[in-house]
N, C-alpha and C positions, 0 to 999 in steps of 0.2 A: 809471962804477961798474958792474961786471958783476953783483955780488951785490945791488946796490941796498940794502945795509945799511950803517949807520954804527956806529961803536963808541960805548960809553957816554961816553968822554971827548970824542969829537967832538960828541955830542949836547948835553953839558953846556956845552961851551965855545963852541958855535956860536951865532951870533946869529939863527938861524932860516933862513938862506939854504940851508944844506945840507939841512936837514929838508924844507923846501919843495921843493927841487929833487928830492930822492929820491921824494917822493910824486908829483910831476908826472911823473917818469920812469917810475914804475910804471904810472900810468894811461895814459901815452903808449904804452907797450908793449901794454897792453890794446887801446887804440884802433887801433894798427897791425895787430894780429892780427885784430880784427874787420873792419878795412878790407880786408885781404887776402881774408878769407872773403866779404865783400860783393862785391868785384870778381870773384872766381872764380865766385860764384853768378850774377851778372849776365852774365858772359861765357858761362856754360853756357846761360842762357836765350836769349841772342842766337843762339848756335849752333843751339839747338833750333828757334828761330823760323825761321831761314834754312833749316834742314833741312825743316821742315814746309812752308814756302813752296815749296821746290823739289819736294818730294814731291806737294804739292797741285797745283801747276802741271802736273806730269807726269801725275798721275791725271786731271786735268781734260782734258788733251789726249787721253788715251786714250778718255775718255767722248765727247768731240766727234767723234773719228775713228770710233768705233763707231756713233754716231748718224748721221753722214754716210753711212757705208756702208749702213746700213739704209734711209735715205731714198733713196739711189740705186737700191737694189733695188726699192723701191716705184715709183719713176718708171719703171723699165724695165717692170715688170708692168702699171702703169697705161697706159703708152703702147701696149703690146701689145694689151690689151683694148680700148682706144679704137680702134685700127686695125681690129680684128676687127668691132666693132659699126658702124664707119663703112662697112665693106664691105656689111654687111647693110642699112644705111640706104639706100645707093645702090641696092641691088637692089630694095628695097621701093618706092623712089621711081620707078624705071623701070617697074614694073608698076602703079604708082599704087594701092598697097594701104595705105590709111591705117590700117586696123585693125592690121595687122602692125607698122606703123611705131610706132604708139602703144604697143603691147605692148613693142616694143624699147626705147622710151624709159623705160617703167616698169621694165623689167628693168635698165637701166643705172642708174636712180636707186636701186634696191634693193641695188646692189653694196656690199659692206663691205670697206673697206681698213683695215689696221692698220699702225701705226708703232711703233718702239721708244719706250718711255716711261720716265720716271724714277721711281724709288722711293727712299725713305730707307734707307740702309745703316747697320747698327748694329755695324760691326766695331770691334775694339779699336784705340784710338788712344793712342799713348804721349804723355803730357803731364806737366807739373809742376804743383805747387800749393805755395803758401807756408804753411809750418808756423810759426805765431806762437810767440813766447816762452811765452805762457800755455799754448798747446797742448803744447809740449815739457815744461813743468813738470808739467802734468797727466798726460801719458803716463808720465813718470818716476815720479810718485807712484803711479799705478796699477800700473806694473811692479814697483816696490818692495813694494807691498802684496801683489801676487800671490806674489812671492818669499817674503815673510815668512809668508804664509798657508800656502804649500807647506812651508816649513821647520817651521812649527808642527804641521801635520798629520803630517809625517814623524817629528818628535820624539814626538808623542802616540802614534803607531802603534808606535814603538820602545819607549816606556814600557809600553804595553799588552802587547806581546809579551813584554817582560821579566817583567811581573807574571804573565802566563800561565805562563811557564817556571818562575817561582818557585813558583807554586801547584802545578804538576805535580810539581816536585821535592819540595815539602813533602808532597803527597799520596802520592808514592811512598815517602817515608821513613816515613809513618804506616802504609803497607800492610805494613811489616815487623813491626809490632807485632801483638798478638793481635787477633782479629776483633772482640772486644767493644769495643775502643777506637775502632773506626770507627763504632759505633752512637751514637745520641744519648745524652745524659747520663741522661735519664729511663729509657731502655731498658736502659742499663748497670746502673742501680740496681736495676731490676726483675729483671734477670738474676742479679745478686748475691744479691738477696733470695730468688729461686727456688732458687739453689744452696744457700743456708743451710737452707731448708725441706727440700730433698731430703736434705741431710746429716743433719738432725735425724730425719727419717723413717727413714732407713737405720739410724741409731744405735738408734732405738726398736725397729725390727724385729729388729735384731741382739740387743738386750737381751731382747726378747720370746722370740725363738727360743732364746736361752740359757736362759731360765727354763723353757721347754717341755722342753728336754733334761733338766732336773733332775727331771721328773715322769713317772710312768707314764701313757701315753695312755689306759689302760683303767680302772684303779682310782685313778688320780691320786695314787698313793703317791709321796712325795718320796724320791728315791734319795739314799742317803748318798754322801758325797764319795769314800769308799774303795771304792765299787762300780765295777768295771771296766765297760767298754762291753759286753763279752761277757755279764757277769752281768745287766746291765740288759736286754739283748736276750733272754736266757733267761727272765727274769722276765715280760716281755711275752708271749712265746710260750706260757708256761704257761697264761695266760688263754684262749688260743684252743684249746689241747689240752683244758683242763678243760671248755670249752663243748661 
């Protein structure tokens, strides 16, 4: 069965053998897939182990060769100095100079020789580790959480930008209205009230000026309505000429 599915009629008429076989086949395929992954991982580990053994053996041989070369150089230098001091010892013995011989011995004892030494190296070493199922699940959970958090931040930032653009567009539309509409409500009310007061004052002044035009500014005589402006002006000037 390639699809591993049975029809409703098969399921109803089956005595259970087909259903059981289908379930077993599904899990057998899961098992085969996991077995292949298991064998592939084990083979990779064995290849890595053999590679590490070969590399370690090669590196160890290089260390031993370098150590042997350094020790051979020490032997050569040590033999040379030994021969030189032996010649001096023979000379001191011939002249029976014990003091010089003792000084020579002390000088030989104080000689310092060095040899190559080992120290721990902390170089990078390629290796493997087993990631358990629990670790894989936890890593997937953390990765999904980070993705969801990133998407949430991105959506929030997009919404905030949209609100800012909407606010700017709204504010721009309001700027086309009168400047009073951009002021607070209380300030607008005060401005309207102030305008009304100014209008009343202007009307009162106009009315007062109108009444003043009907009187003579000197004798306060009320001009008749049929008196022209010239006659009114002539009447006012007569007061100044009479004075």
